[in-house]
LOGUKOL-903502 format. One record per residue (C-alpha): residue in three letters; x, y, z. Coordinates in steps of 0.05 Angstrom, whole numbers, plus 5000, padded with zeros to 4 digits. Example, Ala and Ser with C-alpha at 12.3 -4.5 7.8 and 13.67 -1.06 7.14 Angstrom:
residues 2
ala524649105156
ser527349795143
END
This chain:
residues 389
unk818827953436
unk813628483474
unk816829063441
unk815728733365
unk808428673399
unk807729393418
unk811229673359
unk806329183318
unk799029513348
unk803130293341
unk803230103271
unk796029873259
unk793730373299
unk797630973268
unk794330683203
unk787530603217
unk786630923299
unk783831573249
unk775931553254
unk775332013207
unk779031593151
unk776930933167
unk772030923112
unk777931033060
unk783930593102
unk779529923120
unk777129903055
unk784229983024
unk786929513069
unk781829053053
unk783029032973
unk791129022993
unk789728333034
unk784128002983
unk789728242924
unk795027922964
unk791027322977
unk788727222895
unk796727282880
unk798726672927
unk792526292894
unk794526472826
unk802826262841
unk799325672869
unk797925542804
unk804625682772
unk802026322733
unk804826952745
unk800827352785
unk803228072769
unk802927882691
unk794627652714
unk794428342746
unk796428652683
unk792128202647
unk785728392685
unk787229142669
unk788129032598
unk782528652585
unk779029302616
unk782629782570
unk786430122639
unk792629832597
unk794529702522
unk795028992502
unk800428752451
unk796528752398
unk789228942365
unk784428572320
unk781629032268
unk777129672282
unk778829482353
unk783329892410
unk784830102472
unk779130582475
unk774130072443
unk775929612501
unk774830132560
unk768230372531
unk766529572531
unk768529742603
unk763730242622
unk758929892590
unk759429332640
unk761429822698
unk753630172685
unk748829602709
unk754329382769
unk754430212792
unk746430092797
unk746629482827
unk751629692879
unk747130342900
unk741429872910
unk744729472956
unk747130082985
unk740130482991
unk737029903033
unk743329763080
unk743730493093
unk736830373134
unk739329743163
unk735629163106
unk738328753065
unk737428722987
unk739528012963
unk734228012913
unk738128552866
unk737828052815
unk731027812813
unk729128532811
unk734828692744
unk731628082713
unk724028312731
unk725129042697
unk728928652643
unk723528212623
unk718428702627
unk722929322586
unk723728732533
unk716428602524
unk712729272539
unk719129692493
unk725129262462
unk720228872411
unk716329522384
unk718229992325
unk717930602374
unk723331122356
unk729531152401
unk728531842426
unk721931532462
unk723630822465
unk730530952504
unk726931352566
unk720530892564
unk725530342571
unk729030732633
unk721730852660
unk718230132653
unk726029902689
unk724730362749
unk717830252756
unk717929492759
unk723829392798
unk720729912845
unk714229462850
unk718428852875
unk722729162919
unk716229472947
unk713128862954
unk719328613000
unk719529183048
unk711829043054
unk712428403069
unk717228613121
unk714029153148
unk706228793148
unk708128063169
unk714828163192
unk717727733139
unk726027723135
unk727628083071
unk733327623058
unk728127023059
unk723627403008
unk727927712960
unk731527012962
unk723926642936
unk722827232899
unk729627142857
unk727226432855
unk720126602829
unk722527162779
unk727926602751
unk723026012731
unk716626512714
unk720626992667
unk724426342633
unk718226012621
unk715326642580
unk721126662550
unk722525892529
unk714725912505
unk713726612475
unk720527022461
unk725726492453
unk731026562398
unk731225862365
unk739325922351
unk741926242413
unk736226002460
unk735726602486
unk730827092486
unk729927432416
unk735428102413
unk731028792432
unk730329282378
unk736729822358
unk732030362382
unk730830112456
unk737529932474
unk740730332520
unk748730152490
unk750030322420
unk754029852397
unk759029702339
unk758730552333
unk763530762276
unk768131332308
unk773431452263
unk776930732242
unk774230472311
unk768130072326
unk766130212395
unk760030022443
unk758030652479
unk754130522541
unk748731102539
unk747131062615
unk753031182641
unk752831882663
unk745631752694
unk748331212737
unk754931682756
unk750132352768
unk745331772800
unk750531692855
unk752032342870
unk744332462878
unk744331862929
unk749932162968
unk745632812972
unk739232462990
unk742032063044
unk746332593072
unk742133283071
unk735133133066
unk729732983123
unk727632313083
unk735232073091
unk735232253159
unk729131853172
unk732231373131
unk738331243163
unk735531313229
unk730630773229
unk736830273210
unk740630513271
unk735830383316
unk728230213298
unk725430373356
unk729331023381
unk726231263315
unk719231063326
unk720431393393
unk721932053358
unk716632113315
unk718331713258
unk714931193214
unk719330643212
unk715630183177
unk713630723114
unk720830863111
unk721230103098
unk717730073051
unk720730673010
unk726930483032
unk725829822987
unk721430172935
unk728130652923
unk733430102921
unk729129712875
unk728230202840
unk736130312830
unk735629462821
unk730129692758
unk735630082724
unk741629572730
unk736729112699
unk735029412634
unk742029682633
unk743829072644
unk738728712588
unk738429242542
unk744829512536
unk750029022560
unk747028402542
unk742128532493
unk738527932516
unk736027482577
unk738426832586
unk733126392613
unk733726072678
unk739526452695
unk739927122750
unk746827382730
unk751527522776
unk751728252781
unk746528352839
unk750427912880
unk757028192859
unk753728932882
unk753628632951
unk761728622945
unk761029222921
unk757229662967
unk760629293035
unk767229462996
unk764830182993
unk761630323063
unk755630343032
unk758031073010
unk755731292938
unk761731602937
unk766131032960
unk761630602903
unk764330972848
unk771330652857
unk769530002894
unk764829842835
unk770030002789
unk775329552818
unk769928932815
unk768829092745
unk775729082721
unk776628372756
unk770428212731
unk771328472669
unk778328362650
unk777827602676
unk775727362594
unk782627612572
unk786427412630
unk784126712619
unk786726722544
unk792727172557
unk795326782617
unk792326102619
unk789126282683
unk780926012688
unk776526542689
unk774126352749
unk779226602798
unk776527292785
unk770427072820
unk775126732875
unk778427482881
unk772327802885
unk769427312945
unk775927452992
unk774728212977
unk767128033002
unk769827643069
unk775128203086
unk769928753072
unk765228473114
unk770628453173
unk771329253170
unk767129333234
unk771228843271
unk776829133252
unk774229783273
unk773129453340
unk779529133347
unk782929823328
unk779930123389
unk781329543433
unk789029623418
unk788530393430
unk785430243501
unk791929793500
unk796330233485
unk793230793529
unk793330333587
unk800630093580
unk803230853569
unk799530893639
unk802030413673
unk808830613651
unk808031293677
unk804931053741
unk812830673742
unk816031263734
unk813531683781
unk815231093831
unk821931003812
unk822631763827
unk819731773895
END
């Protein structure tokens, strides 16, 4: 029994003990465990788990479906997937920037809604030409999100109000205040959502005819990928990035080193809010095209799981956001093809969040296992020397 226990310890240490690769191996382990747990749940429902996961990939345009409707193909499914991935990537980067500075921006959904509402009202309902309207939508989104994020950072700095509390409260304020204005002035009497934005201001080219296919082409997906690399450069290669990380790691030590923690706290939330604003406009004026009153989109909350899964690393987030979007986007097709409720996808995402949050625990546990193995080796060596003598 002891030999089996030692063998298991060595297995985990060999797989996850190298600190250089722990940022990759531990998230991959979390993904594997989450998919296994999800498969068990699907099996208990009497469904085929492998077929269900295949349906998720088919619904995202990563595998071909058995058949397609007119003007549709695997490529149109994939461009629709990219359309959903774009706001998820921006939202996840918003969470990651805050986490790197020791803050927790749980108000991304509210910041998305704020940016989407103001972009709708100021640009989306205008007759501006697309060459002016589309860049202006992005600018309005950044400013609106940054203002809300900056307010949360200022409340934390000036009055020591926990950013989790203030961001949750602002979520509710945004949800109901903007719902009032939508229902009063901008509601579509048929859909009961806000009036759809103009084609010129929309950040997705909807039903665009390419050959014999009609595609939804997200214009901001390239900007989202570039932003991920820019945030990576900002955090790792600039003085500002170093100060943000230092303030997050130890505010007291950062103050002692001459870093203005309060200023960096506000600036972090401004950047985070600006990224959330980009997520908002790419969702409400791109992927969705209108605003549903009294609803906060789950994208801002799913982004927490994405960021944790990607270790708050912008490059890791590119891959983790891709995975989470596969689960959320493919769930509709999984539901229709396999007869599995789409909410199962949210369950899998929640399990991913749970295991991703255990990353720090796993690192600590692996260090303890390494210590145990080293101690056992030392004892064996002493015993061998004693026998020789």
